[in-house]
C-alpha positions in Angstrom: 104.6 120.4 115.7 107.3 117.7 115.2 104.6 115.0 114.6 103.1 116.9 111.7 106.3 118.3 110.2 106.3 115.7 107.4 102.6 115.9 106.6 102.0 117.2 103.1 100.0 120.3 102.8 97.8 121.3 99.9 96.0 124.6 99.7 92.9 125.5 97.7 93.2 129.1 96.6 90.3 131.3 95.4 92.6 133.2 93.1 94.9 132.0 90.3 97.1 135.1 90.2 100.7 134.1 90.0 101.8 136.3 93.0 99.1 134.7 95.2 100.2 131.2 94.2 103.9 132.1 94.7 103.0 133.4 98.2 101.2 130.1 99.0 104.2 128.0 97.8 106.7 130.2 99.7 104.6 129.7 102.9 105.3 125.9 102.7 102.5 124.4 100.7 103.4 121.3 98.9 100.6 121.8 96.3 98.3 124.7 95.4 95.0 124.1 93.6 92.6 126.9 92.5 88.9 127.1 92.4 86.9 125.8 90.7 88.3 122.4 91.7 88.8 119.8 89.0 88.1 116.4 90.6 90.8 114.5 88.6 93.4 117.2 89.4 92.5 117.0 93.1 92.7 113.2 93.2 96.0 113.3 91.3 97.5 115.9 93.7 96.4 113.9 96.7 97.8 110.7 95.4 101.1 112.4 94.5 101.4 114.0 98.0 100.6 110.7 99.7 102.7 108.6 97.3 99.8 106.3 96.4 98.7 105.1 93.0 95.4 106.4 91.5 93.4 103.6 90.1 92.2 104.7 86.7 90.1 101.7 85.8 87.1 100.2 87.5 87.3 96.7 88.9 84.7 94.0 88.2 83.4 91.3 90.4 84.4 87.8 89.4 84.2 84.3 90.9 87.1 82.4 89.3 89.0 79.4 90.7 92.7 80.2 90.9 96.0 78.5 92.0 99.1 80.1 93.3 102.7 78.8 93.5 105.9 80.2 95.0 108.8 79.0 92.9 108.5 75.2 92.5 106.6 74.8 95.7 103.2 73.2 96.1 100.0 74.7 94.6 97.7 76.7 96.8 94.0 77.2 96.1 92.5 80.7 95.8 89.5 82.5 94.5 89.7 85.5 92.2 87.0 87.9 93.2 87.9 91.4 92.0 89.6 92.0 88.6 90.8 94.7 86.2 93.4 94.6 83.4 96.3 95.2 85.7 95.6 92.7 88.5 93.2 90.7 90.7 92.3 90.3 94.3 92.6 86.7 95.5 90.7 85.3 98.4 93.1 83.0 100.1 94.4 82.2 103.5 97.9 81.5 102.0 99.2 85.0 102.4 102.6 86.3 101.2 104.4 89.6 101.8 104.2 92.5 99.5 106.6 92.3 96.6 106.5 88.5 96.6 106.4 87.1 93.0 104.1 84.1 92.5 102.8 82.1 89.5 99.1 82.5 89.1 96.8 80.1 87.2 93.3 81.4 86.5 90.4 79.2 85.4 88.1 81.2 83.1 84.6 80.0 82.2 84.3 78.3 78.8 88.1 77.8 78.5 89.9 74.5 78.6 92.6 74.5 81.3 94.0 77.6 82.9 95.8 80.8 82.0 99.1 81.4 83.7 100.9 84.6 84.5 103.6 85.8 86.9 102.1 88.2 89.6 103.5 90.3 92.4 101.7 90.9 95.7 100.9 94.6 96.0 98.8 94.5 99.2 97.5 92.0 101.8 94.1 92.0 103.5 95.4 90.2 106.6 92.9 88.9 109.2 94.7 90.9 112.0 94.8 94.1 110.0 92.0 94.3 107.4 92.7 97.1 104.9 89.5 96.7 102.8 86.4 95.8 104.8 84.5 94.9 101.7 87.0 92.1 100.8 87.8 88.9 102.6 91.2 87.8 103.7 93.6 87.6 100.7 96.0 89.5 98.5 95.9 92.0 95.7 98.3 91.1 93.0 99.4 92.8 89.8 100.1 90.9 86.6 103.7 90.9 85.6 104.4 90.8 81.8 101.4 88.7 80.8 101.6 87.1 77.4 99.2 88.0 74.6 96.9 85.0 75.2 96.5 86.0 78.9 95.9 89.7 78.1 93.3 88.9 75.4 91.4 86.5 77.7 91.4 89.0 80.6 90.3 91.8 78.3 87.5 89.7 76.8 86.3 88.7 80.3 86.7 92.2 81.7 84.8 93.8 78.8 81.9 91.4 79.0 81.5 91.8 82.7 81.8 95.6 82.6 79.0 95.7 80.0 76.6 93.6 82.2 
């Protein structure tokens, strides 16, 4: 079927004998797993075949005021609502395309002023094509080369919320 020709194919085999695995691969399988299935190996294989990133770290819910800026443009208000060490989901109607780099300012509880870091948009929850129903309109951004102060503050907040 031409529509399915590029669909990756993984096979779960009951035997781990090398000749059986070679036979599966020669039949066109992109990946062969054997029973018993290891959950992490299965997830890793699926992510590799679909070219998606496997999140290794849980996210924590936050409610932090934030501001975004493109270049020297004006500031735009946002709300950080979902965080891990690598990035944050920002509830905002000011949406930018994937791979756009922005300056993020986060306002953490008990801290004077804000913490700033360069971020890159990695996905958008657009009102016309919602990707994550549990999240509002906004953008998922990853932190780009945060300084030690930023990393320490995020780590401290993340750890305290994860323990709660």
